[in-house]
C-alpha positions as CSV (number, residue, x, y, z in Angstrom):
1,M,-52.1,10.8,5.4
2,K,-53.3,12.3,9.2
3,L,-50.6,10.7,11.8
4,R,-50.8,10.4,15.0
5,K,-48.8,12.7,17.0
6,P,-45.7,12.1,19.0
7,F,-45.4,13.2,23.0
8,V,-42.6,15.6,23.4
9,R,-39.7,15.4,25.6
10,T,-37.7,18.7,26.6
11,S,-34.3,18.3,26.7
12,A,-31.3,21.0,26.1
13,T,-29.4,18.7,23.5
14,M,-32.5,18.5,20.9
15,S,-35.0,21.1,18.7
16,L,-38.3,20.5,19.1
17,A,-39.9,22.3,15.8
18,A,-38.7,19.7,13.7
19,L,-40.8,17.3,14.8
20,A,-44.2,16.4,17.1
21,L,-44.0,13.6,18.7
22,L,-46.0,10.9,19.5
23,A,-48.4,10.4,22.4
24,V,-49.6,6.7,23.9
25,S,-52.5,6.4,26.3
26,P,-51.6,3.5,29.5
27,F,-50.7,0.5,27.4
28,A,-52.9,1.8,24.3
29,A,-52.3,3.2,21.1
30,P,-51.6,7.0,20.6
31,Q,-54.3,9.2,21.1
32,A,-52.9,12.3,22.3
33,A,-54.2,16.4,21.3
34,A,-52.0,17.1,18.2
35,L,-49.3,19.4,18.2
36,S,-49.0,19.1,14.7
37,E,-49.5,17.2,11.4
38,H,-45.8,17.2,10.3
39,N,-45.0,13.9,10.0
40,V,-41.4,14.4,8.3
41,P,-37.9,12.6,10.7
42,K,-36.4,15.2,12.4
43,G,-33.1,14.3,11.2
44,V,-34.3,15.9,8.0
45,S,-33.6,18.9,9.6
46,L,-29.9,17.5,11.2
47,A,-28.5,15.4,8.4
48,D,-26.4,16.7,5.1
49,D,-28.8,16.5,1.9
50,F,-27.8,14.7,-0.9
51,G,-29.9,15.6,-3.4
52,R,-32.9,13.1,-4.2
53,V,-32.8,9.9,-4.9
54,P,-33.3,8.3,-8.4
55,S,-36.7,8.9,-9.6
56,T,-36.4,5.4,-11.5
57,T,-34.8,3.7,-8.6
58,E,-37.8,0.6,-7.9
59,Q,-38.3,0.5,-3.9
60,T,-41.4,-1.2,-1.5
61,F,-44.0,0.2,0.7
62,T,-46.0,-0.8,3.2
63,I,-48.9,1.3,4.0
64,M,-51.0,0.9,7.2
65,L,-54.6,1.9,7.4
66,K,-56.9,2.9,9.7
67,L,-58.8,0.7,12.4
68,R,-62.4,1.2,12.3
69,D,-62.2,2.0,15.8
70,Q,-58.7,2.1,16.8
71,A,-60.2,3.2,20.2
72,G,-62.2,0.7,20.9
73,F,-59.5,-1.8,20.0
74,D,-57.0,0.2,22.4
75,K,-59.6,-1.1,25.4
76,A,-59.9,-4.5,24.3
77,V,-55.7,-4.5,24.0
78,E,-55.4,-3.2,27.2
79,G,-58.4,-5.3,28.9
80,L,-56.2,-7.9,27.5
81,Y,-53.7,-7.2,29.6
82,N,-55.6,-6.6,33.3
83,P,-55.9,-8.8,35.5
84,E,-59.5,-7.6,36.7
85,S,-61.0,-8.1,33.6
86,P,-63.4,-10.9,32.2
87,T,-60.8,-10.7,28.9
88,Y,-57.3,-11.5,30.7
89,H,-55.1,-13.3,28.6
90,Q,-58.2,-14.3,26.2
91,W,-56.1,-13.9,23.1
92,F,-57.8,-12.1,20.1
93,T,-59.4,-14.6,17.7
94,E,-59.3,-14.4,14.0
95,A,-63.5,-12.4,14.6
96,D,-62.2,-10.5,17.5
97,F,-59.9,-8.5,15.1
98,A,-62.3,-8.4,12.2
99,R,-64.4,-6.2,14.3
100,Y,-61.3,-3.5,14.3
101,A,-60.1,-4.4,11.4
102,P,-60.3,-1.8,8.6
103,S,-63.3,-3.1,6.4
104,E,-63.0,-5.2,2.8
105,A,-64.1,-1.3,1.0
106,D,-61.8,1.0,2.6
107,L,-58.9,-1.8,1.8
108,K,-60.1,-1.9,-2.2
109,M,-60.5,2.4,-1.8
110,V,-56.9,2.7,-1.0
111,K,-55.4,-0.2,-3.3
112,D,-57.5,1.0,-6.2
113,E,-55.7,4.3,-5.7
114,L,-52.0,3.2,-5.3
115,V,-52.6,1.0,-8.6
116,K,-54.2,4.2,-10.1
117,Q,-51.0,5.9,-9.7
118,G,-48.6,3.1,-11.0
119,F,-48.2,0.7,-7.9
120,S,-48.6,-2.5,-8.3
121,V,-49.2,-4.6,-5.2
122,V,-47.4,-7.4,-3.5
123,S,-49.3,-8.3,-0.9
124,S,-52.7,-7.6,1.5
125,D,-52.3,-8.5,5.3
126,P,-54.9,-11.0,5.6
127,Q,-57.0,-9.0,8.3
128,N,-57.1,-5.9,5.9
129,F,-54.6,-4.3,8.3
130,S,-51.8,-2.9,5.6
131,I,-51.1,-3.2,1.7
132,R,-47.8,-3.6,0.7
133,V,-46.7,-2.5,-2.7
134,K,-43.7,-1.6,-5.0
135,G,-43.1,1.2,-7.3
136,T,-40.5,4.1,-8.6
137,V,-39.3,6.9,-6.3
138,A,-41.1,9.1,-8.8
139,T,-44.3,7.1,-8.5
140,A,-43.8,7.6,-4.6
141,E,-43.3,11.4,-4.6
142,K,-46.3,11.3,-6.9
143,A,-48.6,9.5,-5.3
144,F,-47.7,11.0,-1.3
145,Q,-47.1,14.2,-2.2
146,T,-43.4,14.8,-1.4
147,Q,-40.1,14.4,-2.4
148,L,-37.3,11.6,-0.9
149,H,-33.8,12.5,-0.2
150,T,-30.7,10.5,0.8
151,F,-29.5,11.6,4.0
152,S,-25.7,11.6,6.3
153,Y,-25.8,12.5,10.0
154,K,-23.2,11.1,12.2
155,G,-22.4,8.6,10.0
156,T,-25.6,7.3,9.1
157,T,-27.1,7.6,5.7
158,F,-30.7,6.9,5.3
159,Q,-33.6,8.3,3.2
160,A,-36.2,10.9,4.3
161,H,-39.3,12.3,2.6
162,V,-38.8,16.1,2.7
163,A,-42.3,17.4,3.5
164,D,-45.2,15.9,4.7
165,A,-46.7,12.9,2.8
166,Q,-50.2,11.7,2.4
167,L,-51.5,9.7,0.1
168,T,-53.8,11.6,-2.7
169,G,-57.4,11.7,-3.1
170,A,-59.7,10.5,-0.3
171,A,-58.1,7.2,-0.5
172,G,-55.7,9.5,1.6
173,E,-58.0,9.7,4.5
174,L,-58.1,6.1,4.8
175,V,-54.2,6.0,5.5
176,D,-52.8,5.8,9.7
177,S,-48.9,5.4,8.1
178,V,-46.5,4.7,5.1
179,V,-43.7,3.0,5.5
180,G,-40.7,3.3,3.1
181,L,-40.7,6.9,2.5
182,D,-38.1,6.7,5.6
183,R,-35.5,3.8,4.9
184,E,-32.4,3.3,6.9
185,N,-30.4,-0.2,7.2
186,V,-31.7,-1.7,10.5
187,K,-28.1,-2.3,12.3
188,P,-27.1,-5.6,13.7
189,M,-26.5,-5.5,17.6
190,Y,-24.3,-7.7,18.1
191,T,-20.7,-6.6,19.0
192,I,-17.4,-8.9,19.7
193,A,-15.0,-9.3,22.8
194,N,-11.6,-6.7,20.9
195,D,-8.4,-6.6,21.9
196,P,-7.9,-2.7,23.7
197,R,-5.3,-2.0,21.6
198,T,-5.3,-2.9,18.4
199,G,-8.9,-3.2,18.0
200,K,-9.0,-6.6,16.4
201,P,-11.7,-9.5,17.9
202,R,-10.1,-11.3,20.6
203,F,-11.0,-14.6,19.2
204,Q,-11.8,-15.4,15.6
205,K,-10.1,-18.7,14.3
206,K,-11.0,-20.5,11.3
207,V,-11.4,-24.6,12.3
208,T,-12.6,-27.3,10.6
209,P,-15.1,-30.0,12.0
210,Q,-12.4,-32.1,13.4
211,D,-11.1,-29.6,15.4
212,A,-14.5,-27.4,16.3
213,G,-15.0,-28.6,20.1
214,S,-11.2,-28.6,20.9
215,T,-10.6,-24.6,19.8
216,L,-13.6,-24.1,21.5
217,L,-13.7,-25.2,24.2
218,G,-9.6,-24.9,24.7
219,E,-9.9,-21.9,24.6
220,I,-12.6,-20.0,26.5
221,S,-13.0,-19.7,30.0
222,G,-15.8,-18.8,32.5
223,T,-14.0,-17.2,35.2
224,P,-13.6,-13.1,34.3
225,F,-11.8,-12.8,37.5
226,T,-9.2,-14.0,39.8
227,A,-7.1,-12.8,42.8
228,S,-5.8,-9.3,43.5
229,Q,-2.9,-8.2,41.8
230,L,0.1,-5.8,42.6
231,L,1.5,-5.0,39.2
232,A,4.5,-2.2,39.0
233,F,5.8,-1.2,35.4
234,T,8.2,1.4,34.0
235,P,9.3,2.2,30.9
236,Q,12.5,-0.3,29.5
237,G,15.8,0.3,31.4
238,Q,14.3,4.0,33.5
239,S,12.9,4.4,36.9
240,L,10.5,6.5,36.4
241,P,7.9,7.2,35.5
242,L,6.8,4.1,38.0
243,G,3.4,3.1,38.1
244,V,2.1,0.5,40.8
245,F,-1.4,-0.8,40.8
246,Y,-3.3,-3.3,42.3
247,G,-6.7,-4.8,42.3
248,T,-9.2,-7.9,41.1
249,T,-7.2,-9.2,37.7
250,Y,-9.3,-10.0,34.5
251,N,-8.5,-12.6,32.0
252,V,-5.5,-13.6,34.2
253,N,-5.1,-16.8,31.1
254,T,-4.2,-14.1,28.1
255,Q,-4.7,-17.0,25.9
256,Q,-8.1,-17.9,26.8
257,T,-11.1,-15.5,26.6
258,V,-14.0,-15.3,28.2
259,S,-16.7,-16.7,27.6
260,Y,-19.7,-18.9,28.4
261,T,-21.2,-22.3,27.3
262,P,-24.9,-23.2,27.6
263,K,-24.3,-25.4,30.4
264,Q,-22.7,-22.5,32.2
265,L,-25.3,-20.4,31.1
266,Q,-28.2,-22.5,32.2
267,A,-27.1,-22.6,35.5
268,Y,-26.9,-19.0,36.2
269,Y,-30.2,-18.2,35.2
270,G,-31.6,-20.9,37.8
271,L,-33.3,-23.0,34.5
272,S,-31.2,-26.2,35.0
273,S,-33.4,-28.1,37.2
274,L,-36.1,-26.7,35.2
275,I,-34.8,-28.2,32.1
276,A,-34.1,-31.8,33.8
277,Q,-37.7,-31.9,34.8
278,G,-38.7,-30.8,31.2
279,Y,-39.0,-27.6,30.6
280,N,-36.7,-26.4,28.3
281,G,-39.6,-25.1,25.8
282,K,-40.6,-28.0,24.3
283,G,-43.8,-27.6,21.9
284,Q,-43.2,-23.7,21.5
285,T,-41.5,-21.7,18.5
286,I,-39.4,-19.1,18.9
287,A,-39.1,-16.7,16.1
288,L,-35.7,-15.2,15.5
289,V,-36.6,-12.0,12.8
290,E,-33.5,-11.9,10.7
291,A,-31.9,-10.5,7.2
292,Y,-30.9,-12.2,4.5
293,G,-30.5,-15.8,6.0
294,Y,-27.6,-17.7,5.7
295,A,-27.6,-22.0,4.1
296,A,-25.5,-23.1,6.6
297,A,-27.6,-21.7,9.7
298,E,-28.6,-24.9,10.8
299,T,-25.2,-26.6,10.0
300,D,-24.1,-24.6,12.6
301,A,-25.9,-24.5,14.9
302,N,-25.8,-28.4,15.7
303,A,-21.8,-28.3,15.1
304,A,-22.0,-26.4,18.1
305,A,-25.0,-28.4,20.1
306,K,-22.6,-31.2,19.8
307,I,-19.3,-29.6,21.2
308,F,-21.9,-28.1,24.3
309,G,-23.6,-31.3,24.5
310,L,-27.2,-30.1,23.1
311,P,-30.2,-31.5,21.0
312,Q,-29.6,-31.9,17.5
313,F,-32.5,-29.6,15.2
314,T,-34.0,-31.5,12.8
315,A,-36.0,-30.0,9.8
316,S,-38.9,-30.4,12.2
317,T,-37.6,-28.2,14.9
318,F,-35.5,-26.0,12.6
319,Q,-36.9,-23.7,10.0
320,T,-35.8,-20.4,7.5
321,I,-38.7,-18.7,6.0
322,Y,-38.4,-15.8,3.6
323,P,-41.8,-13.8,3.5
324,E,-40.6,-11.6,0.7
325,G,-38.7,-14.3,-1.1
326,K,-34.9,-15.5,-0.7
327,P,-32.2,-12.4,-0.8
328,L,-30.9,-11.7,-4.8
329,D,-27.1,-12.0,-3.8
330,P,-26.5,-15.3,-1.6
331,E,-23.3,-13.9,-0.2
332,S,-25.6,-10.9,1.5
333,A,-25.8,-11.7,4.8
334,D,-21.8,-12.8,4.8
335,L,-21.8,-8.9,3.1
336,T,-23.4,-7.2,5.8
337,G,-22.6,-9.1,9.1
338,W,-25.8,-10.4,9.5
339,T,-24.4,-14.3,9.1
340,S,-22.8,-13.8,13.0
341,E,-25.9,-12.2,14.3
342,I,-28.3,-15.1,13.0
343,A,-25.7,-17.5,14.3
344,L,-25.6,-16.0,17.6
345,D,-29.5,-15.6,17.6
346,I,-30.3,-19.5,16.8
347,Q,-27.0,-20.4,18.9
348,S,-27.9,-18.9,21.7
349,A,-31.7,-19.6,22.5
350,H,-31.0,-23.2,21.9
351,A,-28.8,-22.5,25.0
352,I,-31.7,-21.4,27.0
353,A,-34.3,-23.2,25.4
354,P,-32.8,-26.6,23.6
355,G,-36.3,-28.1,23.6
356,A,-37.8,-25.5,21.5
357,N,-38.2,-25.2,18.3
358,I,-36.6,-21.9,16.2
359,L,-37.8,-20.7,13.6
360,V,-35.6,-18.1,11.3
361,V,-38.0,-15.4,9.5
362,A,-35.7,-13.7,7.2
363,S,-36.1,-10.5,5.4
364,Q,-35.5,-10.1,1.7
365,G,-33.2,-6.5,2.5
366,Q,-32.7,-4.8,6.2
367,D,-34.6,-1.8,6.1
368,N,-37.1,-1.1,8.1
369,E,-39.8,-1.6,6.0
370,D,-38.6,-5.1,4.9
371,Q,-38.3,-5.5,8.8
372,I,-41.9,-4.6,9.5
373,A,-43.0,-7.2,6.7
374,S,-41.5,-9.9,8.5
375,L,-43.0,-8.5,11.9
376,E,-46.5,-8.5,10.2
377,Y,-46.6,-11.7,8.7
378,I,-45.5,-13.6,11.9
379,V,-48.8,-11.4,13.9
380,A,-51.3,-12.5,10.7
381,H,-49.5,-16.2,10.4
382,K,-49.8,-16.3,14.2
383,L,-45.9,-18.7,13.6
384,A,-44.3,-18.0,17.4
385,N,-45.7,-16.5,20.9
386,T,-42.4,-15.3,21.5
387,V,-40.2,-13.1,18.9
388,S,-36.5,-12.0,19.1
389,S,-35.4,-9.2,17.0
390,S,-31.7,-7.9,17.8
391,W,-31.5,-5.3,15.5
392,E,-32.3,-1.3,16.2
393,N,-32.9,2.3,14.3
394,D,-32.3,5.6,16.2
395,E,-35.3,6.9,17.7
396,E,-34.5,11.0,18.5
397,Y,-32.3,11.2,14.7
398,V,-33.3,9.3,11.7
399,A,-36.5,8.0,12.7
400,G,-40.1,9.5,12.4
401,S,-43.2,9.8,13.1
402,A,-44.6,6.8,10.4
403,E,-42.3,4.3,11.1
404,E,-43.4,4.7,15.1
405,N,-46.2,4.2,13.9
406,A,-46.6,1.4,12.3
407,F,-44.2,-0.6,14.1
408,N,-46.3,0.0,17.2
409,S,-49.6,-0.8,14.9
410,V,-47.8,-4.2,14.3
411,L,-46.5,-4.6,18.0
412,E,-50.3,-3.7,19.5
413,R,-51.9,-6.5,17.2
414,G,-48.9,-8.7,18.3
415,A,-49.9,-7.9,22.4
416,A,-53.4,-8.6,20.9
417,A,-52.6,-12.3,19.9
418,G,-51.0,-13.0,22.8
419,I,-47.5,-12.4,20.9
420,S,-44.0,-11.3,22.9
421,F,-42.2,-9.5,21.0
422,Q,-38.7,-8.8,22.3
423,F,-36.2,-5.6,20.9
424,S,-32.3,-5.4,22.0
425,S,-32.5,-2.1,23.6
426,G,-28.7,-1.2,22.2
427,D,-25.1,-1.1,22.2
428,S,-24.4,2.1,22.7
429,G,-25.1,3.4,26.6
430,D,-26.7,6.7,25.5
431,Q,-25.5,6.9,21.9
432,G,-23.8,10.1,22.9
433,L,-27.2,12.3,23.9
434,D,-24.8,13.1,27.6
435,S,-28.3,12.5,29.1
436,P,-29.5,10.5,32.0
437,V,-32.9,10.2,29.2
438,G,-30.7,8.5,26.9
439,D,-31.5,8.1,23.2
440,L,-33.6,4.8,22.2
441,S,-33.9,2.1,19.8
442,L,-37.0,1.3,17.5
443,P,-38.7,-0.4,17.8
444,A,-38.1,-1.5,21.3
445,N,-39.5,2.0,23.0
446,S,-43.0,0.8,21.6
447,P,-45.5,0.1,24.7
448,Y,-46.2,-3.1,23.0
449,A,-42.5,-4.5,22.4
450,T,-40.4,-6.2,25.3
451,A,-37.0,-3.8,25.7
452,V,-34.0,-6.3,26.5
453,G,-31.1,-4.4,27.7
454,G,-28.1,-5.7,29.0
455,T,-25.8,-7.3,31.9
456,S,-22.5,-9.0,33.0
457,I,-22.0,-12.2,34.4
458,L,-19.2,-11.5,36.7
459,N,-17.6,-13.7,40.0
460,D,-16.1,-13.7,43.1
461,P,-13.0,-14.5,42.9
462,N,-12.4,-15.1,46.3
463,T,-15.8,-17.8,47.2
464,G,-16.5,-18.1,43.4
465,A,-19.8,-17.2,43.9
466,S,-21.4,-15.6,40.2
467,F,-23.1,-11.7,40.1
468,S,-24.3,-9.2,37.4
469,A,-23.4,-5.9,36.9
470,G,-24.9,-3.8,34.4
471,W,-23.6,-3.6,31.0
472,G,-21.2,-0.9,30.3
473,N,-17.2,-1.2,30.0
474,D,-14.5,1.7,29.8
475,I,-10.9,1.4,29.2
476,A,-8.1,3.1,31.2
477,F,-4.3,2.3,29.6
478,L,-2.6,2.5,32.5
479,D,1.1,1.1,31.0
480,L,1.5,2.2,27.3
481,N,5.2,0.8,27.7
482,G,5.4,3.1,29.9
483,P,3.1,4.7,32.8
484,V,0.6,7.0,31.7
485,D,-2.3,9.3,33.3
486,P,-5.5,6.8,32.4
487,T,-7.5,9.8,32.7
488,Q,-6.7,11.4,29.9
489,S,-8.8,10.9,27.1
490,A,-6.3,9.4,24.6
491,N,-5.6,6.8,27.4
492,S,-9.5,6.2,28.0
493,Y,-12.6,5.2,26.4
494,F,-16.0,3.8,26.4
495,N,-16.0,0.6,24.8
496,G,-19.9,0.0,24.5
497,G,-23.1,-0.9,26.7
498,A,-26.8,-1.0,27.0
499,G,-28.9,1.4,25.6
500,G,-32.0,2.8,27.5
501,G,-33.3,5.7,28.5
502,E,-37.1,7.4,28.3
503,S,-39.1,7.8,24.9
504,I,-39.6,11.3,22.9
505,F,-42.4,9.3,20.9
506,F,-44.4,7.4,24.0
507,T,-46.0,8.0,27.0
508,K,-44.9,5.7,29.9
509,P,-47.5,2.7,29.9
510,S,-50.2,1.9,32.8
511,W,-47.6,-1.1,34.0
512,Q,-44.8,1.7,34.2
513,K,-46.5,4.3,36.3
514,S,-44.0,4.4,39.5
515,L,-41.1,4.9,37.1
516,P,-39.7,8.3,36.6
517,G,-40.5,10.6,33.6
518,K,-43.5,10.8,31.5
519,G,-41.9,8.8,28.7
520,R,-42.0,5.2,27.8
521,Q,-38.9,4.0,29.9
522,V,-36.8,1.5,28.6
523,P,-35.2,-1.3,29.4
524,D,-37.6,-3.4,30.9
525,V,-35.5,-6.7,31.9
526,S,-32.1,-8.1,31.0
527,A,-29.8,-10.5,30.5
528,L,-26.0,-11.2,29.5
529,A,-25.1,-8.7,26.5
530,D,-21.5,-8.0,27.5
531,P,-18.6,-9.5,24.9
532,F,-15.9,-9.9,27.7
533,T,-18.3,-12.4,29.6
534,G,-20.0,-13.2,26.1
535,F,-20.9,-16.3,24.2
536,S,-19.4,-18.9,22.1
537,I,-20.8,-19.0,18.5
538,L,-19.4,-21.5,15.2
539,V,-20.2,-19.4,12.1
540,T,-19.9,-20.3,8.2
541,K,-18.7,-16.9,6.4
542,Q,-17.7,-17.2,2.6
543,G,-17.1,-20.8,2.7
544,A,-15.8,-21.7,5.8
545,Q,-16.4,-22.1,9.6
546,Y,-14.8,-19.8,12.6
547,A,-15.0,-20.2,16.0
548,L,-16.5,-16.9,17.4
549,A,-15.9,-16.2,21.6
550,G,-16.8,-13.2,23.6
551,I,-19.6,-12.2,21.4
552,G,-22.2,-10.3,23.6
553,G,-24.4,-7.0,22.5
554,T,-27.8,-7.2,23.4
555,S,-28.2,-9.3,20.7
556,L,-27.4,-11.9,22.7
557,A,-29.9,-10.3,25.6
558,S,-33.3,-10.6,23.5
559,P,-32.6,-14.4,22.2
560,I,-31.5,-15.1,25.9
561,F,-34.9,-13.6,27.7
562,T,-36.6,-14.9,24.8
563,A,-36.0,-18.0,25.4
564,T,-36.8,-17.9,28.8
565,W,-40.0,-16.5,27.9
566,A,-40.7,-19.9,26.1
567,I,-39.9,-22.2,29.1
568,A,-42.5,-19.8,30.9
569,D,-44.5,-20.6,28.0
570,Q,-44.5,-24.0,28.4
571,Y,-44.5,-23.9,31.9
572,N,-48.0,-21.5,32.3
573,G,-49.6,-24.4,29.3
574,K,-50.7,-21.5,27.0
575,A,-49.1,-18.2,25.5
576,L,-48.8,-14.8,28.7
577,G,-48.5,-12.6,26.1
578,Q,-46.5,-9.5,26.0
579,A,-43.4,-9.9,28.3
580,A,-43.2,-6.4,30.0
581,P,-46.3,-5.8,31.8
582,L,-45.9,-8.8,34.2
583,V,-42.1,-8.2,34.1
584,S,-42.9,-5.2,36.0
585,K,-45.6,-7.0,38.7
586,L,-43.0,-9.6,39.8
587,Q,-41.9,-8.9,43.4
588,F,-38.9,-9.6,44.9
589,G,-37.0,-12.9,44.9
590,Q,-38.8,-13.1,41.7
591,I,-36.5,-11.3,39.4
592,N,-32.8,-10.7,40.3
593,D,-32.6,-6.9,40.5
594,V,-28.9,-5.6,39.3
595,I,-27.6,-3.2,41.0
596,G,-24.5,-2.5,40.5
597,N,-22.4,-2.0,43.7
598,A,-19.2,-4.1,43.9
599,D,-19.1,-3.8,48.4
600,E,-22.3,-5.7,47.8
601,N,-21.3,-8.1,45.4
602,V,-18.0,-9.1,45.5
603,N,-14.9,-9.3,47.6
604,G,-12.4,-8.4,44.6
605,V,-10.4,-5.6,45.4
606,D,-11.4,-2.3,42.4
607,V,-8.8,-1.1,40.7
608,S,-5.9,1.7,42.1
609,G,-2.8,2.8,42.3
610,I,0.0,5.6,42.4
611,L,2.0,7.2,39.0
612,Y,5.2,8.3,40.3
613,T,7.1,10.8,38.1
614,Q,10.1,13.6,38.5
615,Y,6.9,16.0,39.4
616,G,5.8,13.8,42.3
617,S,3.2,11.4,43.1
618,T,-0.9,11.1,42.0
619,Y,-3.1,8.6,43.4
620,Y,-5.9,7.3,41.0
621,S,-8.7,5.0,42.1
622,A,-10.9,3.1,40.4
623,D,-13.9,6.0,40.8
624,S,-11.8,8.8,39.8
625,V,-10.5,7.1,36.6
626,F,-13.5,6.3,35.7
627,S,-16.9,8.1,37.5
628,G,-14.9,11.4,38.8
629,A,-14.8,14.8,38.1
630,D,-11.5,13.7,35.2
631,A,-13.6,11.3,34.1
632,P,-15.7,12.3,30.6
633,F,-17.8,9.5,30.0
634,Q,-19.6,8.1,33.1
635,T,-21.7,8.8,36.1
636,Q,-22.4,5.6,37.6
637,T,-20.5,5.7,41.3
638,D,-20.7,2.0,42.1
639,F,-19.1,-0.5,39.5
640,P,-16.3,-3.7,39.5
641,S,-13.1,-3.3,37.8
642,A,-10.2,-5.1,37.9
643,L,-6.6,-4.8,36.3
644,W,-5.9,-6.6,32.3
645,N,-2.3,-7.3,31.5
646,L,-2.7,-8.0,27.7
647,G,0.5,-9.9,28.5
648,Y,2.7,-7.6,25.5
649,G,3.6,-5.5,27.8
650,E,0.3,-3.1,28.4
651,V,-1.7,-2.9,31.1
652,L,-5.2,-1.6,31.4
653,A,-7.9,-0.9,33.7
654,I,-11.4,-2.1,32.5
655,S,-14.7,-1.4,34.4
656,F,-18.0,-3.2,34.7
657,G,-21.6,-1.1,34.8
658,T,-20.7,2.4,33.8
659,D,-22.7,3.1,31.1
660,S,-22.6,6.1,29.6
661,S,-24.8,8.5,31.4
662,L,-26.9,5.4,32.3
663,T,-27.2,4.2,35.4
664,V,-27.8,1.1,37.4
665,G,-29.5,1.1,40.9
666,Q,-31.7,-0.9,43.2
667,G,-34.9,-1.4,41.0
668,W,-35.8,-0.4,38.1
669,D,-32.5,1.3,35.9
670,N,-32.2,2.4,32.4
671,V,-29.4,-0.5,31.4
672,T,-30.8,-3.7,33.5
673,G,-34.8,-2.8,33.6
674,Y,-36.4,-5.1,36.2
675,G,-33.3,-6.9,36.4
676,E,-32.5,-10.3,34.9
677,P,-35.0,-13.6,35.2
678,N,-34.1,-16.0,37.6
679,G,-35.1,-19.7,36.9
680,L,-38.0,-20.9,39.0
681,P,-39.1,-18.2,41.0
682,F,-39.2,-16.0,37.8
683,I,-41.2,-18.5,36.0
684,Q,-43.6,-19.1,38.6
685,G,-44.0,-15.1,39.0
686,V,-45.1,-14.3,36.0
687,T,-47.1,-17.2,35.2
688,G,-48.9,-17.3,38.9
689,K,-48.4,-21.2,39.1
690,T,-46.2,-23.1,41.7
691,K,-46.1,-26.8,40.0
692,G,-43.0,-27.8,40.5
693,A,-42.3,-25.6,43.6
694,A,-39.9,-28.4,45.2
695,L,-37.6,-27.8,42.0
696,A,-33.8,-26.1,43.6
697,K,-32.9,-23.5,41.9
């Protein structure tokens, strides 16, 4: 099996010898000259090896075949997104795909070899692009001339092949990549606002149908910031140490959790008037790629819709399908955290595009091979024009070139069909790489994906006006039953932020040519993700329904943007295709550029104060706490911050927009991309149409 080769990013933090990295032509599939023939994941050279996977273990594998004319296909897809091309937005038909797809003879040769080796065929792509088979680990090791081992790295357990893999016989020359030799469970990207002291969710309550509405509506707030306060604190009965701090206050009502309602989000994103005019996603289908599915998804969504005044789903507007069949254990989603993820995706998409159909595409498992199977199913059957996936794999340490190639191949076909695939950019900033180039998530890094970063939605406590900061929160304790130094690492920590940075596998597509670096840059666009300015859902787990508030992560951002894109498709009258190239061309005023500068956005007051001890006094500003020389986490210099009184004798400072080594600034940045959609100007910008121009934002 000969794999296309990756582009290499030079970094002091990584070894280049272990992996050759894949290069891609501008908005096209990889065509760069080979740097190496190796296809073993880099994680193999970094992780602890726990030995071979048991030989009798049964697994599924997806074999991607080489196209008959890859270069011609790449060029044809590029033309679909070039406004000067005669084929601009003339999406591929079955006949168009057939010109480039592997031949029936090639498919038969590969299939025959796989059967000969002992695999059973599960399915074949109707356009001959891939074959899915099942077999034991022993069969796979023999057929692909490698060994499969279990590894652990930074708390992640994964399977990988340890020697370059190639299918035996002449059929191996027809294979582009194999998915399933390397396996990691993809991670759902939702987060929940936690109590900074205990780490437990701030709001997660069991409810009944009778009290769910009053519980949610009575205990959430859409006002993060209130007027500045002066707080002074000492240990009980002592005069020193004394902390005196002043600043804007976050979550002043400690009995509520900051979470926005669907109507508030519609208003913030400038969609209220459009929705009132009927541009609500009607006639569009939003596909959500999930793992396992859960039986009460529609019931939960309708209960939430009733509370928030949204349309009810019916059998014609909501459906769950299982391309691989239902999971063997009906509690799989509960046990793995996918239940809350699925509920969040459905309910947030419905909040933004209440007229759109929702299609949950649920895999039987949660590893990368399962998710690729779902993506292929969507493309092959053209199930939706806009698709959200709120999950990821790590690009640098776990993913191998086989997975990169396979995801990219499927997504390129999606782009050819006029489908926009959105992926969460991640919830851990630079994932500990501590480098401005970041560490990306797979497959958000694909040039054929639209990567969605994250923001916080905040408010000016004096005027009430709303604004966004890039999502990235730091917590710094000021009072732990007595004043403490907030710059000490024991008292401060990074609480999460949007993923982003520069790909080590893919070069920049043509629509990113003005951006820095050589690799594909992530994200492209952004939406609400901060759990401390989050969203509320209802979800049934283990037979009981719960109300959750303060839900966020780029799991929230991806369905929000995907639903906005469904409205854009409706407004356009036909599919717009991949969102990222169109977003990159927007002009000032057509997208909300998230710049992160507190002085320009908010009239509140950043946190500052003095700590008095018997040895003297020390002055602290928000900069010194969160981005100064003593702050170990951040490089962002302009960001809002606030005081947060937890309500039981502990006070902290919280920052918004401090996202590890990633930064927010004017124009594109690696936290928020080009920015957030802003209603009608955004819709008209990506469609080039001005109907409904009189609608107010």
